[in-house]
N, C-alpha and C positions, 0 to 999 in steps of 0.2 A: 679246532684243537681238542684232543681228547686228554682226559686225565683219569687217574685211578683214585678211588676213594676206598677207605677201609670201613666196612660195616660188619656187625656181628652176624653170625649165621642165622640167628633167630630173626633178625631184621630182614635179611635177604629172603627168608622163607615167607615172612609176612608180606613183603613186597610182591612176591610171586602170586599170592592170593588176589592181588589187585589187578593182575594181568587180564585184559579183555580177550586176548587170544594167545595161543602158545608162542607165537613168534614176536609178540610185543617185547621190546627191549626194556630193561630196567630204567634206562634213561627216559623212555617214553612214559613209563608208569609214573616216575617221579615228576616229570613235567606236567602230566595230566592232574596229578594230585595237588601240585602247587597251584595250578590254574583254578582248580575247584576250590581250594582254600581261599584264594583271592576273590573269587566270584561269589562265594557263599558267606559273606560277612553277616553275622547275626545281629538283629536289632536288639535293643535292650530288653524288650518284653519277651522275646524268644529266649534270651539268656536267663531271665528271671524264671520262666516256665521250666526250662531245663534244670535249673538248680533245684526248684521245688520237686520236680520229678525224681531227681537223684536222691534228694533228702527222703522222699517217700520210700524209695527202694531200700535205702539204708535202714529205715525204721521198720521194714518188713510190710509196708502197706502195699502189697501186691496181690494179684489174683492168679491162680493157676489157669492153664488152658481149660481144664475140666470145669472149673468154676464159671468161667466166662461162657463156655458152651451151654452149661446148664442154665445160666441166667438168660441167655438168648434163645433157649429152647432148641438148640442144635443137637 
């Protein structure tokens, strides 16, 4: 059985960026994303690390690509 759902144009556009190939349906994209979300449950340490990283970003504790390249001698 098929049904229609209402989504914003912006959401549809974002879903389009997740397509693996041009003929992939939005249903296939949504199913794949849901499966990925279920399979990729994060452990508490990973969540803690992500929160710390986001906090660092918000505080401006970041490096530009040029700074990293210079540090690595690239």
